[in-house]
Structures are given as C-alpha cells and as structure tokens.
N, C-alpha and C positions, 0 to 999 in steps of 0.2 A: 438218117434223121431220127431224133428222140423227141417224143412228145411227153411234156410234163403235166401230170394231173395232181391237183390238190383236192383233198377230200375230208369228210368226217368218218369216224369210226364205224358208223352204221352202213355206210355204202362201201366201205373198203373191202368187205369180203365179195360182194358181187362184181366189183371191178377187177379184183385180182382173178376171179374166175373168167371174165369176159376178154381180158386182155391178151392172153396167149393165142386165141383164135384170130383176134385183130391183128397181132403181130405176124402171124403166119400168112394172113390174107393180104396185108398191105405191105409187108416187108419193113415196116418202121418199128423202132424200138420205143418202149414206153417206160417212164419212171414214175411211180405213185408215191405219195406221202399222205398219212392220215394222221388226224389229231381230234380232240375233242371239237364241238362246234364253236365253243367260245374261244378256245385257243387258236383254232384256224383263222377265225375272223381276225384276232389280234396279230397273227403272223402276216397276214396280208396287208393290213393296215400299216404293219411296221416295216414294209417293203418287199416282202417276199412275193414272187410271181410265178407264172407258169403258162401253160397254153390252155387248159381246160380245169374248171372248178365245178366239182359236184358236192353241193351243200344244200342245208335247208332253205326252202323257196324264199323265206323271207329275208335270210341273210344274203342270199345271191341278189335279191332286189336291192337291199341296202348297200351293197358293195357296188352294184350298177350305178346307183345314184350318186355314190361317192367317186365315181370315175375310174374304178379299179377293173371293172367287168363291162363288156360290150352288152349292153341291155337288150339290144335287137336280137342277140344269138340266144338268149335264154329259152329254155325248153324244160317241160316237165320231165322227170326222169323216174322217180319211184315213189311209193308210199309205204311207211312202215307203221306199226302199232306196238303198244307195250304188252310185254309178256312177263312171265313168271318162270324163273329157272331154279333148278335144285340139283345138287350133286347127283350124278349118275349112281344108281343103286340103291337110293333112298326112296322111301315111299312119296308118291305124288300127292300133294295137298289138294283139298277140295277148293277149287276156284270157280265152281259152276254158277254161283250167284253172288251179288253183293254181300249178302250176310254170311255166306261160306267164306268168301274171300277175307272178309272183315275178321272174321273168327281164326282163320288160318294165320293172318298177320300177327294177331294179337297172341296167339300161342306159339309163334316162332321164337326160338331163343335170340335171334338176330336177323335183320334184314339188311340189304346192301343196295345202294344206288350211287350213281355218280353225282358230282356237283356241277360240272361244266356241260356235260353232254346234254343233248335236246331233251332226252327223256328224263334225264336225272334232274334237271330243272324243274321238270313237271311233277315228280314224285311227291313233294311236300303239298302240293296242291291237292293232288289225288288222295293224300292221307288226310288232308283237311276235309274233303268231300266225304270221306268214310267216317269222320268224327272221331278219329283216332290219333290226330297229329302229336297231341301231347303224350299219350301212352307209347308212342313208337320212338320218341326222341332218344330215350335212355339206350335203346336196343337197335340204333340204326348205325351201320358202318358206312363211311363214305370214302370215296376216292376223287380226286380231282376229274379224272377222265378214264379212258381206256375201257377194257371189258370186264365188267363188275362181276361177271360170273366167276373170274379167276379167285376172287374172295370166297365165294361159296365152295368152290373145289377145294380151296386151302383149308377149309373148315372153320372160317372166321365167322360165317353167317349161315343161316338156314336157306335164306331165300334171295335170289337177285331179281331185281326189278330194272328193266332195261327193254330198249327196243328188240323185237324178236330176232332181227338179223345179226344183232350183237351177242344175243344169248347162244344161237346157233354156232357162232364162230368159235366157242370156247370148248376145248376137249374135256370130256369127264363132267360135262354139264348137261342136264336134260332140260329142254323147254316144256314145260307142262303145258302152256297154253297162253292165249291172250287174257289180259284182265277183263271182268266184266264190262260190258257196253256202256253202262252207266257212269263208269269212271274211266272210260278208255279215252285215248287222244291219239289222232292220227298225225303222223309227221310226214310232209311232203318235201322230197328233195327236187332241186333243179340241176340242170347242167348248162354251163355258158362259157364262152371264150373270155380270156383274159385280153383287155385292151393292148397289153404289151406282148401278146403272143407273137412268137417269130415263126410260127409254124400253123397260121390260122387255117390254111387250105386243107392240110392234113387233119387238123383237128376237127374241122367241120365234117370231114368224111367219118371220122371217128365217132362223132355225135350220131351220124346217120346209121353207123353199124350197130351201135348200142340200142339204137331205137327199133331195130328190126323185131318184128314179132316172132322171129324164130328164136329170139332170147328169152321169151316170156317164161317158158318152163324153168329155165335156170334162175331167173328172179325169183320165181315161186319157191324153188328149192331152198333159195338162200333168205326166205322169209319175207320177201319183199312183194308188193303189187307192182307190175311193170306197167308205167304211164308212157304211153307212145304218142298221145296227141300233143300238138304244140301249146 
C-alpha cells in the first residue's frame, strides 16, 4: 500500500523526517510532493489528489468547503514563524529589535523572499509595517516559490526571509533567528484526508502517528511547533 501526501515547502522537511519511522512501523510506503502554498492549491483545484494534505489551515478549510478535503478529518499539525537567514560563514546581523532589524535590512545589499509561499506573501506587508517598503523594492530578489535561502547561498542576496523550517532546510545557510515580535507572523498548518483517498484507514493511522508527542522534539529540531490538539 502506498499513501500519497501533498504538502507545502514549509512542512516538507518534517514530513520527510517522520516518514521513515512510519514506514518501518506500518509497512506502508509513502510518496510525498511539496510545492509553494499557492501552487499546491492550484494543483488540487486542477484535479490532483492524494490521501493526506498538509497545508496552511486556511487553505485546508477552503479546500474542504470546496469538496476536495474531508472537513471532519481536519486536525492542527504545526506552527511556524518567519526567520532571517544568511550564508554560513558570514557575520550574523543584528535582528534583536525592530530598529536593529530595520537597519539591517536597509544596509543589506539585497534581500530575498518568495512570491507564492505563505511567508513570502507576508513579507511585503512586514516591510510596510517597518516603513521601508519603497526603499527595499530596488534590492529585493524574488522567486515564485521554493527555499529562498538557496538564493543567498548562491550570493544573489545577503538576507533570506522565510519560515524558519524552510531556512533550516538549506545547506550552507544559517538561520539567525526569528524576526522581532512586533512584525512577526505565525503560520499554522493542518492535516486532513482527501475525499478521494483510497487508503483512508491507513491515512488516519498515519495522522495519529504524526500527532504523537514522541515526535515533538523532531518538530522542534525542524523549526516547528508541534500542535497535537484537534
């Protein structure tokens, strides 16, 4: 039996870390596909399906209301916040306060964020809150989705802004830490069954496996808060 999971880039690392233990315990095989949040929603609305979906809570609710997802199966999965990444071996900038963070961004040669990822869509709002949106436009590097830290590792920008689990997933990138609380945003993901799932019983058992508090340290290691309540 093969269980198919569709997810976003922010939860792909933790799922890849959890799956081997699940496969060993259950004997079931798992396939997984990740994409930016916006792209994954489009893929599902375009007809792609699977057994389990792990995606932003708002998107999962929207897809349940549209009839793609079993709304009664929805459970909270994890939370993540926005962080700052720099190339390994370079000095870590000061992000200890809003003023220090603003100064760091203004002094950067270039910053990078995605366009269609959940945190990427938030970054322009964050820059507005900091009062530097116009100053940052000429030195902002964008990608549609994916791990934006690769742009910094390649030397195209000095600073990556993305959800912390996505920063931690990039070799050669250091996660400096979270952005200051005053301009922070939390992103909650949910897990749910596809209505078209042909492996619903096994998929529910996998959901229970993921929810075990024994996995909480692994979530933390991957930059996520493990949410185990329904």
